[in-house]
Structures are given as structure tokens and as C-alpha cells.
ZATOR-857438 format. One record per atom (N, C-alpha, C, O): x negated, y, z. Coordinates in pm, whole numbers, padded with zeros to 5 digits, always signed. Atoms other than C-alpha are relative to their C-alpha. Example, Ala and Ser with C-alpha at 12.3 -4.5 7.8 and 13.67 -1.06 7.14 Angstrom:
2
-00089-00119+00000
-01230-00450+00780
-00090+00120+00000
-00194+00118+00066
+00082-00119-00006
-01367-00106+00714
+00077+00109+00073
+00026+00220+00090
// end
This chain:
263
-00021-00010+00142
+03684+09755-02057
-00092+00114-00058
-00086+00227-00010
+00083-00100+00065
+03429+09937-02279
+00089+00087-00089
+00153+00036-00181
-00083-00087+00078
+03606+10242-02420
-00067+00059-00121
+00002+00112-00209
+00072-00047+00116
+03339+10341-02666
+00006+00149-00024
+00011+00195-00138
-00012-00145+00007
+03358+10709-02589
-00132+00076+00000
-00136+00197-00020
+00131-00071-00014
+02986+10780-02551
-00039+00073-00131
-00033+00017-00241
+00038-00085+00112
+02871+11060-02778
+00113+00073-00066
+00091+00152-00158
-00116-00071+00058
+03223+11180-02857
+00000+00148+00058
-00060+00179+00161
-00020-00137-00048
+03316+11551-02826
+00138+00019+00041
+00228-00004-00040
-00136-00022-00050
+03616+11632-02612
+00023+00141+00036
-00056+00201+00109
-00047-00133-00035
+03795+11964-02592
+00109-00017+00095
+00205-00086+00064
-00096+00015-00110
+03992+11992-02266
+00045+00136+00052
-00038+00219+00088
-00049-00121-00059
+04219+12271-02152
+00042-00019+00144
+00082-00130+00179
-00039+00008-00137
+04295+12341-01788
-00082-00097+00080
-00029-00182+00153
+00090+00103-00067
+03988+12155-01655
-00042+00035+00145
-00118-00040+00206
+00065-00051-00121
+03930+12355-01333
+00029-00084+00121
-00056-00096+00209
-00036+00067-00130
+04115+12144-01073
+00097-00114-00030
+00140-00135-00143
-00102+00107+00008
+04344+11853-01005
-00026-00101-00105
-00139-00148-00121
+00013+00105+00108
+04407+11614-01291
-00087+00049-00113
-00152-00032-00180
+00087-00055+00105
+04228+11848-01531
-00142-00028+00031
-00217-00070-00058
+00134+00026-00039
+03908+11816-01334
-00031-00153-00007
-00137-00195-00053
+00021+00145+00006
+03953+11439-01299
-00012-00051-00144
-00094-00139-00172
+00008+00040+00136
+04011+11400-01667
-00135+00041-00061
-00197-00038-00131
+00125-00052+00053
+03707+11615-01755
-00115-00088+00051
-00202-00126-00027
+00114+00082-00052
+03476+11414-01522
+00014-00145-00042
-00086-00216-00047
-00014+00134+00052
+03624+11089-01647
-00066-00010-00141
-00135-00107-00171
+00066-00001+00128
+03515+11184-02002
-00156+00012+00013
-00233-00051-00058
+00145-00014-00021
+03177+11295-01873
-00069-00128+00045
-00182-00155+00005
+00053+00124-00047
+03124+10964-01697
-00009-00107-00114
-00087-00201-00110
+00003+00088+00124
+03198+10792-02037
-00106+00045-00094
-00134-00026-00191
+00106-00045+00088
+02925+10998-02196
+00041+00094-00109
-00027+00107-00210
-00053-00095+00099
+03133+11253-02382
-00062+00141+00024
-00087+00179+00138
+00030-00142-00015
+03018+11611-02449
+00127+00072+00016
+00227+00032-00044
-00121-00069-00040
+03271+11858-02315
+00003+00146-00046
-00095+00219-00033
-00029-00148+00016
+03416+12192-02432
+00117+00028+00092
+00227-00019+00067
-00098-00013-00105
+03609+12309-02128
+00065+00143-00019
-00007+00242-00010
-00062-00124+00033
+03863+12584-02205
+00095+00047+00117
+00168-00032+00177
-00087-00054-00102
+04039+12816-01957
-00014+00149+00010
-00111+00205-00042
+00004-00144-00014
+04113+13176-01867
-00098+00035+00116
-00170+00134+00106
+00083-00028-00120
+03929+13163-01526
-00128-00086-00016
-00135-00198+00035
+00119+00083+00027
+03583+13047-01639
-00081-00029+00125
-00148-00132+00135
+00069+00029-00125
+03440+13081-01291
+00053-00118+00073
-00022-00191+00138
-00064+00116-00068
+03687+12825-01158
-00042-00132-00064
-00037-00237+00000
+00043+00119+00071
+03562+12579-01421
-00142-00044+00030
-00176-00161+00014
+00147+00020-00016
+03190+12609-01331
-00027-00125+00086
-00107-00208+00044
+00029+00118-00082
+03194+12348-01049
+00024-00131-00072
-00052-00227-00057
-00031+00125+00078
+03354+12087-01278
-00109-00017-00107
-00161-00127-00124
+00105+00006+00102
+03104+12171-01557
-00133-00045+00057
-00203-00127-00002
+00128+00036-00065
+02810+12147-01316
-00002-00148+00038
-00105-00212+00022
-00009+00139-00032
+02926+11804-01198
-00013-00088-00124
-00074-00194-00122
+00009+00075+00128
+02965+11689-01557
-00141-00003-00049
-00191-00105-00097
+00142-00002+00044
+02615+11809-01638
-00087-00091+00079
-00181-00149+00023
+00077+00090-00086
+02478+11613-01341
+00019-00145-00046
-00061-00232-00011
-00020+00129+00057
+02623+11310-01522
-00080-00023-00129
-00085-00133-00185
+00084+00012+00112
+02394+11386-01809
+00062+00037-00134
+00009+00001-00239
-00061-00035+00124
+02632+11533-02064
+00005+00155-00018
-00009+00230+00078
-00018-00139+00026
+02674+11870-02228
+00142+00044+00040
+00241-00023+00008
-00134-00045-00046
+02959+12071-02072
-00006+00154-00016
-00069+00221+00066
-00009-00143+00028
+03025+12422-02217
+00130+00048+00052
+00233-00018+00039
-00120-00075-00051
+03269+12663-02053
+00032+00103-00097
-00056+00180-00137
-00042-00092+00102
+03473+12865-02294
+00124+00073+00040
+00229+00010+00054
-00115-00075-00038
+03706+13143-02196
+00102+00009-00114
+00068+00041-00228
-00108+00001+00107
+04039+13122-02385
+00138+00003+00066
+00164-00071+00160
-00138+00000-00031
+04402+13210-02337
+00070-00089-00105
+00081-00050-00222
-00052+00101+00100
+04570+12905-02501
+00128+00046-00064
+00167-00011-00166
-00123-00047+00059
+04890+13101-02570
-00028+00102-00113
+00064+00144-00184
+00038-00097+00104
+04697+13338-02803
-00050-00077-00117
-00163-00126-00115
+00035+00081+00114
+04692+13168-03138
-00131+00042-00065
-00214-00043-00099
+00121-00047+00072
+04421+13388-03293
-00124-00033+00086
-00228-00071+00033
+00115+00032-00087
+04194+13339-02989
-00034-00150-00007
-00150-00189-00009
+00024+00147+00006
+04243+12959-03007
-00065-00035-00130
-00157-00116-00132
+00061+00023+00130
+04163+12958-03377
-00150+00029-00002
-00230-00047-00057
+00137-00040+00001
+03838+13143-03316
-00084-00089+00090
-00198-00121+00056
+00069+00086-00087
+03740+12926-03024
-00025-00140-00058
-00134-00195-00046
+00008+00136+00061
+03806+12597-03205
-00103+00003-00115
-00181-00091-00131
+00100-00007+00107
+03605+12716-03506
-00137+00008+00054
-00229-00047-00008
+00132-00009-00065
+03315+12798-03274
-00043-00131+00055
-00160-00166+00042
+00031+00135-00049
+03331+12456-03107
-00040-00090-00111
-00139-00163-00101
+00033+00094+00112
+03337+12275-03440
-00135+00030-00057
-00206-00061-00101
+00133-00040+00048
+03031+12471-03545
-00112-00043+00097
-00211-00103+00056
+00101+00023-00100
+02837+12438-03216
-00021-00149+00027
-00134-00196+00036
+00011+00144-00029
+02916+12071-03147
-00001-00092-00121
-00026-00213-00113
-00001+00070+00134
+02944+11975-03517
+00112-00092-00023
+00122-00148-00132
-00118+00085+00020
+03263+11778-03461
+00089+00017+00124
+00045+00063+00229
-00093+00011-00112
+03571+11746-03239
+00072-00132-00009
+00150-00153-00102
-00057+00135+00004
+03677+11387-03158
+00130-00007+00076
+00224-00076+00035
-00107+00014-00098
+03921+11438-02874
+00053+00133+00042
-00027+00223+00069
-00063-00124-00060
+04166+11714-02763
+00093-00052+00111
+00177-00140+00090
-00094+00031-00115
+04336+11690-02421
+00057+00133+00045
-00016+00221+00091
-00070-00120-00045
+04595+11958-02345
+00059-00023+00140
+00164-00084+00158
-00043+00014-00135
+04622+11972-01972
+00061+00135+00054
+00154+00135+00134
-00040-00134-00048
+04670+12349-01917
+00153+00020-00004
+00219-00003-00106
-00148-00016-00005
+05024+12428-01801
+00036+00064+00133
-00051+00094+00214
-00051-00056-00126
+05237+12568-01521
+00129-00068+00044
+00183-00153-00026
-00119+00061-00057
+05532+12479-01304
+00132+00076-00017
+00241+00020-00008
-00119-00082+00015
+05766+12771-01362
+00073+00016+00134
+00022-00022+00239
-00074-00029-00122
+06036+12875-01113
+00048-00131+00064
+00091-00224-00004
-00043+00120-00080
+06117+12619-00836
+00114+00041+00089
+00112+00148+00149
-00108-00030-00089
+06439+12605-00648
+00107+00096-00053
+00189+00147+00023
-00098-00085+00065
+06642+12809-00899
+00083-00084-00097
+00031-00173-00163
-00078+00063+00102
+06933+12692-01107
-00032+00063-00135
-00107+00160-00145
+00018-00057+00127
+06942+12752-01473
+00059+00139-00014
+00002+00224-00082
-00066-00129+00001
+07180+13043-01425
-00087+00106+00073
-00091+00222+00032
+00085-00093-00077
+06939+13203-01170
-00131+00025-00068
-00196+00125-00038
+00127-00018+00062
+06640+13161-01389
+00007+00115-00099
+00103+00126-00175
+00002-00120+00087
+06544+13482-01575
-00054-00036-00136
-00124-00136-00150
+00053+00026+00130
+06469+13500-01944
-00154+00010+00005
-00221-00069-00061
+00146-00016-00011
+06114+13618-01853
-00063-00125+00060
-00167-00168+00010
+00052+00121-00061
+06057+13313-01629
+00009-00117-00096
-00084-00198-00102
-00015+00107+00094
+06189+13076-01896
-00105+00016-00111
-00171-00080-00150
+00093-00022+00114
+05978+13238-02171
-00145-00030+00045
-00221-00091-00029
+00139+00021-00048
+05659+13231-01958
-00045-00144+00006
-00154-00178-00040
+00041+00136-00012
+05661+12865-01881
+00011-00078-00129
-00070-00168-00155
-00002+00076+00129
+05777+12744-02223
-00117+00041-00091
-00168-00040-00169
+00114-00040+00086
+05505+12953-02390
-00124-00067+00046
-00203-00113-00036
+00121+00067-00044
+05238+12812-02168
+00001-00149-00024
-00099-00203-00073
-00008+00144+00012
+05356+12450-02172
+00023-00053-00142
+00000-00170-00171
-00028+00047+00139
+05455+12439-02539
-00093+00074-00101
-00159+00011-00184
+00078-00072+00099
+05280+12715-02729
-00148-00034+00011
-00217-00047-00090
+00147+00032-00013
+04938+12635-02581
-00038-00124-00073
-00128-00118-00157
+00031+00119+00073
+04935+12269-02699
+00020+00019-00148
-00063-00026-00227
-00023-00022+00146
+05085+12373-03033
-00118+00077-00066
-00164+00041-00174
+00114-00077+00055
+04806+12633-03085
-00123-00086-00016
-00191-00083-00118
+00120+00078+00006
+04534+12388-02999
+00009-00109-00104
-00087-00135-00177
-00014+00114+00101
+04670+12101-03212
-00014+00051-00138
-00084-00011-00219
+00002-00056+00139
+04719+12317-03523
-00135+00045-00038
-00172+00041-00155
+00140-00044+00027
+04365+12450-03487
-00093-00118-00009
-00186-00115-00091
+00098+00111-00006
+04193+12118-03411
+00031-00103-00109
-00062-00169-00155
-00039+00104+00095
+04385+11896-03658
-00079+00005-00133
-00121-00099-00184
+00077+00005+00127
+04210+12015-03975
-00147-00042+00017
-00206-00103-00072
+00137+00044-00028
+03869+11964-03811
-00006-00154+00012
-00095-00218-00044
-00003+00144-00017
+03963+11608-03709
+00025-00067-00137
-00040-00166-00168
-00033+00057+00126
+04115+11538-04056
-00123-00003-00090
-00148-00102-00158
+00117-00007+00084
+03797+11650-04231
-00106-00098+00035
-00185-00140-00051
+00106+00099-00041
+03582+11416-04026
+00050-00141+00004
-00026-00231+00040
-00044+00134+00005
+03805+11115-04064
+00095-00044+00111
+00139-00159+00113
-00096+00040-00106
+04029+11118-03757
-00036+00057+00134
-00136+00127+00150
+00022-00049-00137
+04056+11193-03390
+00111-00048+00093
+00201-00122+00051
-00095+00033-00102
+04257+11152-03071
+00050+00127+00070
-00031+00210+00111
-00060-00111-00071
+04499+11406-02917
+00086-00053+00108
+00170-00138+00080
-00082+00036-00113
+04654+11362-02573
+00053+00124+00070
-00021+00208+00122
-00066-00108-00076
+04907+11600-02427
+00041-00048+00141
+00085-00162+00156
-00045+00036-00136
+04980+11600-02051
+00136+00065+00018
+00146+00188+00021
-00133-00048-00025
+05352+11633-01997
+00042-00016+00145
-00033+00019+00237
-00047+00027-00130
+05558+11538-01702
+00124-00083+00000
+00195-00082-00100
-00119+00086+00002
+05835+11297-01597
+00127+00082+00002
+00232+00030-00035
-00119-00079+00008
+06077+11586-01563
+00039+00033-00143
+00149+00081-00171
-00027-00005+00145
+06047+11595-01943
+00053-00124-00054
+00078-00133-00174
-00058+00127+00042
+06177+11241-01954
+00136-00020+00067
+00223-00087+00012
-00132+00002-00066
+06461+11277-01704
+00028+00143+00043
-00060+00210+00096
-00034-00136-00040
+06645+11604-01643
-00017+00019+00150
-00017-00076+00228
+00023-00032-00142
+06590+11779-01313
+00073+00131+00040
+00046+00238-00013
-00070-00118-00046
+06821+12015-01136
-00102+00094+00072
-00198+00048+00134
+00087-00100-00065
+06657+12335-01008
-00136+00016-00059
-00221+00087-00003
+00130-00009+00071
+06368+12294-01251
+00024+00009-00155
-00050-00047-00237
-00038+00000+00143
+06538+12378-01582
-00111+00048-00096
-00133-00012-00201
+00101-00063+00093
+06259+12597-01733
-00112-00103-00019
-00148-00133-00133
+00106+00092+00004
+05985+12346-01650
+00038-00127-00077
-00034-00175-00165
-00048+00123+00068
+06191+12043-01758
+00015+00025-00151
-00025-00060-00231
-00020-00035+00138
+06280+12215-02086
-00134+00009-00072
-00145-00038-00186
+00132-00013+00060
+05915+12293-02158
-00069-00136-00026
-00136-00156-00127
+00061+00130+00015
+05805+11934-02100
+00079-00092-00102
+00022-00176-00170
-00076+00068+00111
+06092+11795-02318
-00051+00047-00136
-00072-00032-00228
+00049-00055+00123
+05971+12035-02587
-00136-00054-00037
-00164-00078-00155
+00136+00053+00028
+05614+11908-02553
+00012-00143-00058
-00070-00183-00140
-00020+00133+00057
+05743+11559-02627
+00030+00009-00150
-00021-00069-00230
-00038-00018+00132
+05892+11684-02945
-00122+00041-00093
-00139-00002-00207
+00129-00046+00066
+05564+11856-03043
-00089-00123-00020
-00151-00140-00124
+00087+00119+00008
+05383+11530-02971
+00045-00095-00114
-00034-00141-00197
-00054+00101+00095
+05610+11309-03179
-00008+00050-00150
-00039-00024-00243
+00005-00060+00135
+05629+11548-03476
-00143+00000-00056
-00169-00039-00170
+00137+00001+00045
+05255+11593-03490
-00049-00145-00026
-00125-00169-00120
+00045+00141+00030
+05205+11213-03462
+00044-00045-00134
-00030-00116-00202
-00044+00044+00133
+05408+11161-03772
-00073+00071-00107
-00112+00010-00207
+00069-00074+00102
+05243+11440-03963
-00150-00025-00010
-00209-00015-00118
+00150+00023-00002
+04883+11361-03862
-00037-00143-00011
-00155-00172-00030
+00036+00143+00014
+04901+10984-03878
-00075-00031-00125
-00172-00106-00118
+00077+00029+00122
+04789+10979-04245
-00140+00045+00006
-00223-00004-00071
+00139-00044-00011
+04476+11163-04136
-00075-00078+00109
-00185-00039+00149
+00064+00086-00098
+04396+10890-03882
-00018+00074+00139
-00114+00055+00214
+00001-00075-00130
+04480+11124-03588
+00115-00058+00087
+00231-00053+00045
-00101+00046-00094
+04665+10967-03292
+00040+00118+00090
-00045+00195+00135
-00051-00105-00091
+04886+11203-03085
+00092-00063+00098
+00195-00119+00060
-00080+00070-00111
+05025+11076-02752
+00018+00093+00117
-00048+00196+00126
-00030-00077-00118
+05162+11209-02429
-00008-00082+00125
+00047-00191+00128
+00006+00058-00132
+05082+11117-02071
+00093+00083+00091
+00077+00205+00099
-00094-00071-00082
+05368+11205-01828
-00023-00040+00149
+00029-00142+00194
+00010+00025-00136
+05257+11219-01468
+00124+00021+00083
+00203+00111+00055
-00106-00033-00100
+05505+11191-01185
-00061+00090+00100
-00157+00160+00069
+00057-00081-00105
+05440+11365-00858
-00144-00048+00028
-00168-00167+00050
+00140+00037-00023
+05063+11373-00809
-00045+00044+00133
-00021+00159+00171
+00049-00031-00136
+04905+11363-00467
-00105+00099-00009
-00197+00085-00090
+00093-00113+00002
+04714+11681-00393
+00056+00115+00079
+00159+00099+00145
-00042-00116-00080
+04750+12025-00239
+00146+00036-00021
+00216+00063+00077
-00137-00042+00024
+05082+12103-00406
+00096-00099+00071
+00189-00055+00139
-00082+00101-00061
+05239+11772-00289
-00012+00011+00153
+00090+00012+00222
+00017+00003-00144
+05091+11789+00060
+00044+00128+00073
+00092+00126+00186
-00029-00132-00061
+05144+12162+00123
+00134+00064-00032
+00177+00159+00033
-00128-00053+00038
+05472+12222-00054
+00107-00102+00006
+00204-00086+00080
-00104+00101+00013
+05669+11913-00139
+00027-00070+00134
+00142-00081+00176
-00019+00077-00122
+05611+11719+00181
+00066+00082+00111
+00161+00036+00175
-00072-00080-00105
+05698+12007+00419
+00149+00026-00034
+00235+00028+00055
-00138-00024+00037
+06011+12077+00221
+00086-00124+00031
+00195-00112+00088
-00079+00122-00029
+06126+11713+00244
+00014-00020+00150
+00121-00057+00198
-00004+00020-00143
+06036+11698+00613
+00104+00092+00066
+00179+00052+00155
-00099-00098-00060
+06240+12013+00690
+00144-00040-00044
+00237-00028+00037
-00127+00037+00047
+06533+11888+00472
+00065-00110+00083
+00184-00107+00116
-00053+00123-00067
+06567+11556+00656
-00033-00003+00150
+00005-00096+00221
+00032+00000-00147
+06429+11655+01000
-00088-00110+00040
-00068-00169+00145
+00093+00109-00029
+06149+11406+00986
-00146+00053-00003
-00170+00167-00040
+00139-00034+00002
+05771+11410+01021
-00053+00011-00141
+00006-00045-00234
+00060-00006+00136
+05548+11499+00725
-00049-00131-00049
-00041-00157-00169
+00040+00133+00042
+05407+11146+00724
+00120-00072-00053
+00113-00133-00159
-00122+00069+00038
+05760+11010+00706
+00054+00058-00132
+00106-00016-00216
-00042-00063+00124
+05841+11265+00432
-00080-00054-00118
-00024-00082-00224
+00082+00052+00108
+05550+11146+00225
+00037-00142-00035
+00044-00177-00153
-00038+00139+00021
+05648+10782+00270
+00138-00006-00069
+00160-00090-00156
-00130-00001+00062
+06007+10864+00176
-00016+00035-00146
+00050-00028-00229
+00017-00033+00139
+05891+11027-00146
-00061-00113-00074
-00020-00138-00187
+00062+00112+00063
+05672+10730-00228
+00099-00113-00025
+00085-00189-00121
-00097+00109+00010
+05968+10497-00174
+00093+00017-00120
+00166-00076-00154
-00083-00019+00121
+06142+10650-00481
-00059-00079-00115
+00011-00105-00212
+00068+00059+00110
+05889+10473-00700
-00013-00154+00021
-00032-00203+00132
+00001+00143-00007
+05886+10101-00787
-00122-00052+00071
-00113-00152+00143
+00121+00051-00062
+05524+10064-00672
-00019+00055+00138
-00114+00016+00206
+00005-00050-00138
+05585+10257-00351
-00120+00088+00030
-00160+00098+00146
+00113-00087-00026
+05294+10495-00393
-00001+00116-00097
+00057+00111-00206
+00001-00125+00079
+05222+10844-00526
-00120-00007-00095
-00226-00059-00061
+00104-00005+00107
+05017+10895-00845
-00119+00085+00050
-00101+00180+00127
+00121-00077-00028
+04660+11024-00810
-00050+00064-00128
-00009+00027-00238
+00065-00064+00116
+04458+11247-01038
-00073-00105-00087
-00070-00102-00210
+00074+00097+00076
+04244+10950-01128
+00087-00099-00081
+00046-00152-00185
-00098+00083+00072
+04550+10746-01228
+00028+00064-00137
+00031-00002-00241
-00032-00073+00127
+04632+11016-01486
-00121+00003-00092
-00109-00011-00213
+00126-00005+00080
+04270+11042-01600
-00019-00137-00073
-00059-00142-00189
+00026+00133+00065
+04252+10667-01668
+00093-00018-00117
+00053-00072-00220
-00093+00010+00116
+04562+10682-01887
-00041+00082-00121
-00033+00040-00236
+00050-00088+00107
+04426+10973-02082
-00116-00052-00068
-00122-00050-00191
+00123+00063+00056
+04090+10808-02131
+00033-00117-00093
-00028-00129-00199
-00041+00115+00079
+04255+10495-02267
+00059+00050-00133
+00021+00004-00240
-00064-00047+00125
+04471+10687-02516
-00096+00080-00090
-00069+00097-00209
+00098-00074+00075
+04168+10889-02625
-00103-00090-00064
-00188-00044-00140
+00102+00093+00046
+03969+10577-02705
+00058-00082-00117
+00178-00081-00143
-00044+00082+00110
+03977+10340-03002
+00065-00128+00047
+00114-00206-00034
-00088+00116-00050
+04131+10073-02772
+00141+00032-00024
+00223-00059-00027
-00142-00034+00030
+04450+10269-02843
+00017+00040-00144
+00104+00123-00174
+00003-00035+00141
+04386+10290-03218
+00139-00016-00067
+00171+00056-00162
-00130+00024+00063
+04734+10159-03301
+00115+00056+00077
+00230+00019+00054
-00105-00060-00083
+04926+10365-03048
+00007+00153-00035
-00093+00225-00025
-00016-00142+00026
+05068+10707-03149
+00146+00040+00022
+00237-00040-00001
-00140-00051-00021
+05374+10919-03063
+00067-00052+00124
+00189-00039+00138
-00066+00058-00118
+05428+10749-02726
+00003+00102+00116
-00080+00193+00124
-00003-00065-00127
+05535+10898-02392
-00039-00104+00103
+00032-00203+00122
+00044+00102-00100
+05341+10713-02121
+00019+00059+00140
-00063+00141+00182
-00016-00050-00138
+05479+10783-01770
-00104-00064+00092
-00123-00186+00090
+00099+00048-00103
+05214+10749-01498
+00055+00045+00132
+00011+00146+00188
-00078-00049-00113
+05445+10765-01201
+00039-00116+00099
+00123-00098+00187
-00030+00109-00092
+05451+10424-01029
+00137-00065-00018
+00182-00143+00065
-00131+00055+00026
+05784+10340-01183
+00114+00086+00045
+00178+00057+00147
-00112-00083-00030
+06041+10621-01184
+00076+00041-00124
+00195+00016-00138
-00065-00054+00119
+06106+10781-01520
+00054-00112-00092
+00158-00095-00154
-00033+00099+00097
+06125+10461-01717
+00087-00115+00060
+00131-00205-00012
-00074+00107-00070
+06308+10244-01457
+00130+00047+00062
+00201-00033+00124
// end
């Protein structure tokens, strides 16, 4: 399917690794110019270099997405330098405390993850929306998580932050629709990668007294399709929602989890 993204300008937060890197390179392969935002600019350089090898502009911009004034300044600079902003993808986020009940979770831990996972996207959307509205429209995709669609014990802070991001998505979708701006959310399930292989799998193996291969298979069996999501699976969903092929889709939560949250 031709997505028609060539020549578009995409602003992406959290592009340094994992699904953020896959999403960034997916847009680069489609011919988009990239503004890659993050606090650790050095970590973004390999992704930017790979994008440039694909023949597109890829600028690295240092930014703390939880700082509203900094975000406003960065977005104004991007709008000037690139002359437009067609796409915003909010990937930057964190996991928060793991293995703690809500009672055990401290206020500081709760505040830290909700600010990162909610305030960051809020800051970016409110800064980017006027630019998109002035040029006739745009596409915004937030990356949430399936724990924001189904509650999760021992992950209260993270789950709360992703539920909140769904509310941000839906409210902005209603408010920005008249400006021809689509706002959607992609909710990955467990994604195969270092965290899954080095943390989740060993925990499951130890809990059930099985091998790590068996633990990975057990985890996959929780999903209707019997397999774990990959970074590229998430990137494909984001690319679709950022394209005009999704022109009539807004305010949706799209789980990319092989069939868990919605089944």
C-alpha cells in the first residue's frame, strides 16, 4: 500500500532505541524528513545516521518533553527550519516502578511516570497543533500501552499514566478534528527486545521453574496469535495512522499485541 508520506515532516520523541528507532526509520524509508527529539542526543545519532543513509533529512534536537517552555521553543524552531510539521509521534515514555503495589508506590514514583507519559505528549500536542491547524491539518499518534486498556496489578503508576494518555488522545481528537488533525493512539503489548528477553523471560522462568525458552513460549501463548509483538509491528501501525490512508480514523486506541487487550 502506498502511504503517500514522501516529503512529509515528522516530529518524533523517544527515537533512540526499540520501537522509537523502528518508527523513525520507518518514516525515513517512506521519504519523510525527521526532527528527532530527546534528552540524550548522542544516543539518537546512530538512528539519525541510518535515516540519512536512506536519503532524508534527520535533525537531532535536545529536548526535555516534560518542560513545556522548552517544548514550545523547540517546536517553533522546527516549524521555522522545516517550514511545516505534518506528523507528530509521541514515543518517549517510561515504565515506572515494577513489582510494587499501589500502596507501596511512592508519590515521587507516581508523579515521575505520569509526568513523563502524560505531560510529555500533552506539551508536544499543544505546541504542534497550532502549526498543523495553520497549514490545513496533520496527524498525531501517541504510543500508549495495553496496560492502559486493561488494569494491571503491581504496575499501578504505569497503568494509570497510559490510561491518562488515552484520555488526552480522545479529548484532543475531538478538539482538533475541526482543524483536520487526526489524533490516535497505538497500544503495544509486550514487545520483543532486551527488556523482554533480559527481565520478563527470566522472571517467568524462575516463577514457574522452567527454561527461558519455555518461559518465552508461555508468554506468547497468552496472545490469540501466539507470538510476541516486534518493534516493526508497532512501527507499521504508527505509519498507517500517520498516513492519509487513515484520514477518517481519529480518537482510536489500536492495540498491537497479537490479541490480548481487546479479546
